[in-house]
Each structure stands twice: as structure tokens, then as C-alpha cells.
C-alpha positions as CSV (number, residue, x, y, z in Angstrom):
1,X,36.9,-35.9,36.5
2,X,36.3,-32.3,35.8
3,X,34.1,-29.5,37.1
4,X,30.5,-30.4,37.7
5,X,27.3,-28.7,38.6
6,X,24.5,-31.0,39.5
7,X,20.9,-30.1,40.0
8,X,19.7,-30.9,43.6
9,X,16.0,-30.0,43.0
10,X,14.1,-27.0,42.1
11,X,16.3,-24.4,43.6
12,X,19.7,-25.9,44.6
13,X,22.8,-26.9,42.7
14,X,26.0,-28.7,43.9
15,X,29.3,-27.3,42.5
16,X,32.5,-29.4,42.5
17,X,35.7,-27.8,41.2
18,X,38.7,-30.3,41.3
19,X,42.3,-29.1,41.1
20,X,45.6,-30.8,40.7
21,X,49.0,-29.6,39.6
22,X,50.9,-30.3,36.3
23,X,53.4,-33.1,35.9
24,X,56.7,-32.5,37.8
25,X,55.4,-29.1,38.9
26,X,53.7,-29.4,42.3
27,X,51.9,-26.3,43.7
28,X,52.6,-25.3,47.3
29,X,50.7,-23.1,49.7
30,X,47.7,-23.0,47.4
31,X,45.2,-20.3,48.1
32,X,42.2,-20.4,45.7
33,X,38.6,-19.2,46.0
34,X,35.8,-19.4,43.5
35,X,32.8,-17.3,42.3
36,X,29.9,-17.8,40.0
37,X,29.1,-15.1,37.4
38,X,25.9,-14.9,35.3
39,X,25.9,-13.4,31.8
40,X,22.7,-11.4,31.9
41,X,22.0,-9.8,28.5
42,X,25.0,-7.7,27.6
43,X,26.4,-7.5,31.2
44,X,27.4,-9.7,34.1
45,X,26.1,-10.3,37.6
46,X,27.9,-11.9,40.5
47,X,25.6,-14.7,41.8
48,X,28.1,-16.3,44.2
49,X,30.9,-14.2,45.8
50,X,34.5,-15.3,45.9
51,X,34.5,-17.6,48.8
52,X,35.1,-21.2,49.8
53,X,38.9,-21.0,50.0
54,X,41.1,-24.0,50.3
55,X,42.3,-24.4,53.9
56,X,45.9,-23.3,54.7
57,X,48.8,-25.4,53.8
58,X,47.4,-27.2,50.8
59,X,49.8,-28.7,48.3
60,X,48.6,-29.9,44.9
61,X,50.3,-32.7,43.1
62,X,49.7,-34.3,39.7
63,X,48.5,-37.6,41.2
64,X,46.4,-36.3,44.0
65,X,44.1,-33.3,43.4
66,X,41.8,-31.5,45.8
67,X,38.5,-29.9,45.2
68,X,36.2,-27.1,46.3
69,X,32.7,-28.2,46.8
70,X,29.6,-26.2,47.8
71,X,25.9,-25.9,47.4
72,X,24.3,-22.9,45.7
73,X,20.8,-22.0,46.9
74,X,18.7,-20.5,45.5
75,X,19.9,-21.5,42.0
76,X,17.9,-21.6,38.8
77,X,19.4,-24.5,36.8
78,X,17.9,-23.1,33.6
79,X,20.7,-20.5,33.6
80,X,23.5,-23.1,33.5
81,X,24.6,-22.2,30.0
82,X,24.9,-18.5,31.0
83,X,27.2,-18.9,34.0
84,X,31.0,-18.7,34.4
85,X,32.9,-20.4,37.2
86,X,35.8,-18.2,38.2
87,X,38.7,-19.4,40.3
88,X,41.3,-16.9,41.6
89,X,44.2,-17.0,44.0
90,X,47.9,-18.0,44.0
91,X,50.4,-20.7,44.8
92,X,54.1,-20.9,45.4
93,X,57.0,-23.1,44.3
94,X,58.5,-25.4,46.9
95,X,61.0,-23.0,48.4
96,X,58.4,-20.1,48.3
97,X,60.7,-18.0,46.2
98,X,58.1,-17.5,43.5
99,X,54.3,-16.8,43.8
100,X,52.2,-17.6,40.8
101,X,48.8,-15.9,40.4
102,X,45.8,-17.9,39.2
103,X,42.7,-16.7,37.5
104,X,40.9,-19.5,35.7
105,X,37.5,-18.9,34.1
106,X,35.3,-21.7,32.9
107,X,32.0,-22.0,30.9
108,X,29.9,-25.0,30.0
109,X,30.5,-26.7,26.7
110,X,26.9,-27.5,25.8
111,X,27.8,-30.1,23.1
112,X,29.8,-32.3,25.5
113,X,28.3,-31.3,28.9
114,X,31.8,-30.4,30.2
115,X,33.4,-27.2,31.5
116,X,36.1,-25.5,29.5
117,X,38.3,-22.4,29.9
118,X,37.0,-19.3,28.2
119,X,38.9,-18.1,25.1
120,X,39.6,-14.9,23.1
121,X,37.2,-11.9,23.3
122,X,34.9,-13.7,25.7
123,X,37.8,-14.4,28.1
124,X,39.0,-10.8,27.9
125,X,35.5,-9.5,28.7
126,X,34.9,-11.8,31.7
127,X,38.4,-11.2,33.0
128,X,37.8,-7.4,32.9
129,X,34.6,-7.9,34.9
130,X,36.4,-10.1,37.4
131,X,39.2,-7.5,37.7
132,X,36.6,-4.8,38.4
133,X,35.2,-7.0,41.2
134,X,38.7,-7.5,42.7
135,X,39.4,-3.7,42.7
136,X,36.1,-3.2,44.6
137,X,37.1,-5.8,47.2
138,X,34.4,-8.4,46.4
């Protein structure tokens, strides 16, 4: 099961972002938060701030994932193909000797109605926008 955004009526959407770790590589002390960004013409707009963190002490395993779930309101579902879901944060290895940063950016694959990571030039552009948000403390 992957990321999903479901329409809850004329002005609401439900967002579910599941997370699990890779095989033989559990993630400890996971701190993640998500944001929704809209591509508006040639620029980007933040439509949901980085919020909805995992609670403290979360460990992700390959077998058992966790998810962030929330409702966006107001939300115009007609913009679904122009939004990006951004997840940022970090996790550690088991003995906390290494902290690994996370910045995953997803967009909707219209052909398969799934969410996939951004690539190439598009990925660089949206990452630059996200980095500008981070430096301005949003």
C-alpha cells in the first residue's frame, strides 16, 4: 500500500503516507514531518506546512510500517496532479552513532494513479524550493 489522497467531498481530502524501513536496515528514532506543495504556473506554493510529525521513539522495520494520516481542508481535488507531497526529517541507526537525513518528494503518476518520487530536473527544482522553506523556518 502506498501514498494515497482520497476525496472526502467538495473541499476535503484525506492524506495517508505510509513508511517502513528497508530489509535488514531498521530505522530508529524516526522524526518525519510532511508538507503539501502546489505547482502554480512556473512557481510553487506551500498549501500545507511541515507538520504532523511521528511521535517520539518510533522505530520502523521492514515488516511493520507506520503512517502519517491527516485531513486537508479546504482542498480542491482538481489540483491533485499539480501537488507534491514532501516528507523531511531524520532517523538513526540502532546505537544512534549515525543520523540519516530524509527528504522524499512525491508526485502523482497519472497513468497508474500512484505516487512516485520526483526525478531529475523536476526533483532539483522542488528540492530547491523545499530548502528555501527550511531556511525560512517553515
